[in-house]
N, C-alpha and C positions, 0 to 999 in steps of 0.2 A: 559204839554209838556216835562218836565224833565222826567216824568214817562215813556212816550213813547220812548224817547231816551234811557233810562235805559233798557227798554225791548228789544229795537233793539240791544243794545250792548250785552245783555245777549244772544240773539239768535245768534249773530255773534260768541260769545265765544263758545256756544254750538255747532254751526256749525263747528267751527275749531276743536273742540274736536272730533266730530263725524267723520270728515274727517280724523283725525289722526287715529281713530279706524279703519276706512275703509281701510286706507293704511296698517295698521298692519294686518288686517284679510286677505287682498289680498296677502300680503307678506308671511304669513304663508302657504297659499295654494300653492304659487310658490315654497317655500322652500320644503314643503312636497312632491310636485310633482317631483322636480328635485332630491331630495334625493332618492326617490324610483326609479327614472330612473337610477341613478348611481349604485344602488345596484342590480337592476334586469336586467340591460343590461348584467351584469356578470353572475348572476345566471341563467337567462333564456337561454342564449347561452350555458352555461355548461349543463343545463338540456337537451337541444335538442341533445347534443353530447354524453350523458351518455351511451346510448345503443350501440353507435358506438365505442367510445374510450375505454370503459370498458366492452368489449363484452365477455371476458373470464368467463365462468360459469354464464353468464347473470348478472354479478356483477352490472352493471349500471342500468339495468331494475329493479332488486330486491332492489337495494338501493333506487330508487325512490318509489317503492311500500312501503317499510318500512318507508320512509320519510312521505308519505301521510297517512299511517296508524297511525303513531305517531301524525301527524298533526290533524287527526280526534279525537284521544283520548284526546289530550291536549286542543283542542278547547272547549271541554266540561267544562274544568276548567278555561278557559281563562278569562271569564267574571269577577269573583271575583279577579283574579290576576291583571287585568287591572284596576279595581276599586281601588285596594290597591295601586298599583304603580302610577296610573295616566296615561292618554293616552300618554303623551309625553315621560315619562320614559319607558313605555312599547315599544314605537317605537324605542328608542335608544337601549334598551336591546335586542330587537328582531333582530337587525342587526348582532349581534355577531354569531348567528347560521348560517347565510348565509356566513359569513367570514370563519368560521370553515369548512363548507362544501366544499368551493372552495379550501381551504388549503389542505383538505384531498385528493383532486384530484391530487395534486402534487405527492403523493405516494399512489395510489389507491390499496387497498386490503380490505379483509373482516374486518380486524382489525382497519382500519381507516375509511372506508366508512360507515359501519353500525353504530358505535357510533355517527359519525357526522350527519348521517341521523336522528337518534333518537333525538338528541339535536335540530336539525333544525325543527323537528316537533313541539317541544315546542316553539321555538323562532318564528316560522311562525304563530302559533296560537295567540300569544300576539301582534305581529306586525300588523296582519290584523284586529283583533278586535280593537286594538288601532287606526289603520288608519280609520276604519269606524266610530268609536266614535268621534275621533278628527275632521274629516272632516265634519260630520253631526253637531256637536256642533258649529263649526266655522260658518257653513252656517246659523244655527238658530240664532246665535248671530248677524250675519251680517244683516239678514232679520229683526230682532227685533229692532236693533239700527237705521235702516234706513227706517223702515216702508215699507218693500218690501214683495212681495208674497213669502212665505216660500218655496213652491214647486218649483218655478222658480229658486230661489237662490240655493237650494239643487241640482237641475238639472244642473245649470251652474257650480257650484263648482265640482260636480262629472264629468262633461264633461271635464273641464280643467285637473283635476287630471288624469282621465283615458286616456285622449288624450295624455298627456305628458308621462304617465307611459307606454302606449302601444307601444310607439316608441322604447322601450327597445329591442323589437324583431328586429327591423330594424337595430339599431346601433350595438347591441351586435353580431348579426349574420353577419353583414358586417365585423366586426373585425375577427370573426372566419373564414369567407371566405378568408380574406386576409392572415391569418397566416397558414391556413390548406388547401392550395389550391392544393397540390399534392396528387395524388391517394387515399390513404386509411387512411385519417385522419391526415396526416402530420407527420413530424419527431418528435422524442422525444423532441428535443430542441424547435421546434415550439410549441408543446403542452405546455411545461414548460413556455415559454414566454407568451403564451396566458393566462394561469392561474395566472401568476404574474401580468399581466396587469389588470386582473379581480380583484385581491386582492387590487390593488391600487385604482381602481374605487370604490370598496366597502368601503374602508377606507375614501375616500372623501365623500361618501354618509353618512356615520355615523357621520362624523364631521359636515356636513351640518345640520343633524337632530338635533344637539345640539342647534342650533340657533332658533328653534321653540319657540314661547311663550307658556307658560302653559295656558290652557283654564280656565277662570273664569266661575263660574256657574256650574262647574262639580266637585267641591271639590278639585281642584288641586292648588288653591292659597289660602292663608290665613292660616287656622289651619292645622297642620299636622295630618295625619291619625294615629290612635293608633293601636297597635297590636291586641287589642280586636276586632276592627272592621274587621280586616282580618280574625281572627279565627271565628267570627260570620258569615262572608260571606262564609267561607269554610264549616261551619256546615250546612248552608242552601243551599249548592251547589245542592244537589239532587232536592230540590224544584225548584231551578232556572232552572235546566235542563228540568224538567217535565212540569212546569207551562206554558212555551210558547207553548207546544204541546197541551194544552187545548184550545188554541186560534184557531178558525176555519180558520182565515186568514193565520196563519202560516202553517197549514196542507195543505191548498190549494196551497201555494207558494213553499213548499218543493220540489215537483217533478220538477219544473222549475229550482230550485237551483241545484238539482242533475244533471239535463241535462246540465247545464252550466259547471259543473265539468267534465262530460263525454265528452263533445265536446272539451274542452281544452286538456284533456289527449289523446283523439283520434288523435288530430293534432300532439301532441308531440311524441306519441308512434307509432300509426298505420299508419297515413297518411305519415309521413316522411319515415317510414320503407318500406311500400308496394307500395306507389305511387311516392313519390319524388325520393328516392334513385335509384329505377330501371330506372327511366327516366333521371335523371340528375346526378347521381353518388353521392358519399359521399360529395364531395365538393359543390354539388348543394343544399344540405340541408340548408346551411347557406343562400344562395341566395333566396330560396323559403320562408324560414322563415322571411327573411328581407322584402319580399313582403307582407307576412302575417302581420308583425308588422306595416308596413307603412299604410296599409288599416285599420288595427285595430285602429291606432292612429287617423287617419282622421275621421273615423266613430264615435269614442268616442267623439271627440270634437263636431262634428255635432249633434250627438244624445243628448248630454248634452245641447246644445243650444236650441234644439227644445222641451226639457222636461219642461212642465209647470204644470203638474198634472196627474191625473190618466188617462184621455182620451188620452193624448199624449203618455204616457207610453204604453198603450194598443196597439196603432197603431204602435209604433216603435218596440215593442217586436214581434208583429205579422209579421211585415216585416222581422225582423231578423230570425224568425223561418222559414219563407217561403224560404229565401235564403239558410238556412241550409238544409232544406228538399230537395231542388234542388240538392245540392252537394251530399247528401247521395244517392238519387235515381240515379243520374248520375253515381256514382261509382258502385252502385249495379247492374244497368241494362244495361248500354251502354259503360262504359269506358273500353278501352283496351289499353295496352301499344303500342305506335306507334313510328315510326321514323320520322326524319325530323323536320320541324318547329313546327308542331302540337304536337309532342312528348314533346316539351319544353313548348309550350304555355299552354296546358291543365293543367299541374300541377301548373303552376304559376297562372292561372286564378282561379283554385280551392283554392289556397292559399289566394288569394285576397278575395274571397267570404267567406271563413272561418274567415278571419280577420274582415270583416264587421260584421258578426253575433256575433263574440266574443265581439267586441266593443259595440254592442247593448246590449247583456246580461249583461256585466259588469256595464255599466252606469245605465241601467234601474233597475236592481235588487238592486243595492246600493241606488239609489234614492228612490225606492219603500220601502225598509226597513226603510230608514230615515223618510219617511212620515208616514208610518203605525204604527211603534212601537216607539212612542215618550217616553213612560214611562220606558222603559228598553232597551236603545240603545245598551249597552254592550252585554246584553243577546241575543238580536235579531241578532246582527252581529256575535256573537259566534255560534248561530244556523246556520247562513248562511255558516260559514266556516266548521262546523261539517259535514253538508250534502255534501257540495261541495268537501271537501278534501276526504271524504269517497268514493265518486264516482270516483275521480281521482285515489285513491289507488286501487279500484276495477279494473280499466282498466289496470294498470301496472301489477297487479298480474294475470289477465286473459290473457294478451298479449302473453306470450309464449305458451298458450294452446288453443287459439281460432283463427279461420280463419278470414280474413278480411270480408268475406260475412256475417258470423255470427255476427260480431261486428256491421256491418251496419244495419242489421235487428234489433238488440237490440237497437241501437241508434234511429232508426225511431220509434220504439214502444214507447220508453221513451219520444221522442219529441212530438208525438201526444197526449199522455196521459198528459204530463206536460202543453201543451198549452190549453187543455181542462180544466184542473184545474185552470190555470191562468185566463181564460175567465170567469169561474164561480166566481173566486175571485173578478174580476173587477165589475161584476154585483152585488155581495154581498156588496162590499164596496160602490159602487155608490148609492145603495139603502139606506145604512146607512147614507151617506152624505145628501141624499135628505130628509130623515125623520127628520134629525137634523137641516135642513135648511142651511147646509154648502155649 
């Protein structure tokens, strides 16, 4: 009898401990999500305005192209850097690049914007590899501690993160809309006030990031890393970059990753320039992107909740691709600038549809990478950002030289090719699961 009571007390103690860990893991997801929201509501709104506010010699557009080209290059080396620093330290350090970029916009010139863009490429590479690693590790620990289905937990955590994160477009662009509501981008004082508010928001996000717990099980607690491990990681960098490309699953998913980058840059550069601005004016860009962000956030939360494994990811991604194809075909075949209510409604409706598809691609790609590449999480998420940022850079560099119709044809071709590769991937992985009894 005493043994039974002792066992019950032990279970109670373990239950309390587990509940404590549960609260801590949920707390870390909340903190991570809110910190990214504070940082990216500033950066995202500034990015949407770059081609408008810094239009002289296409400074804004070229700055973003340089930024994402730098992002592509540094994503290649981000994996060993994140392993050396730890995902939490990488997240904190990564915020400094965004702060510097916003500060450079207070005095925009080739001498301020280009160096800031180059450094932000490095900072973005480690913050995003760190984010993917940290969130996936947290989800796995949560599932293991509480005997939950790993795919469901990864889906839920990604849904919460991307849902809160995606609302940055809504909040940041509403702030822009309020401060830059007159004619052609607002007064100099209005622009200065806007970027000062953005700097304050980023500072708060950086402070919040410092309250994250370091993840155990990833070498971040316990013994410190030696400099030898860093040099060893750097020496094997080439192998780390090439090895994932020997994985058939990675090769099949890369086209969809590229398309996710293309569709984001298309909205930021082409859609706002050729569809929103002619219909709603410069001040309407903030409103349209706020609609985009609101639907992106809601869809991210919903998609994350419905993610339980590969079959659900396949259905959700296929739905997002269909919505994206409808928007592209609409713009290519039938859309014309019109006056009256429809002239306002159509761009806002397309903004909402683009937000839905972006929410789908963000949540499902990150969940899929977390499920498929368990043995090299940092390397997998580095590959995701390499191909995604390269695609974004391509759009920004092509933007001054390509027509909207040509861009739409390119987008449709990549979309159909990427979905075909993704469906082959799902069949390939499902067959492997079946053969192993998973």
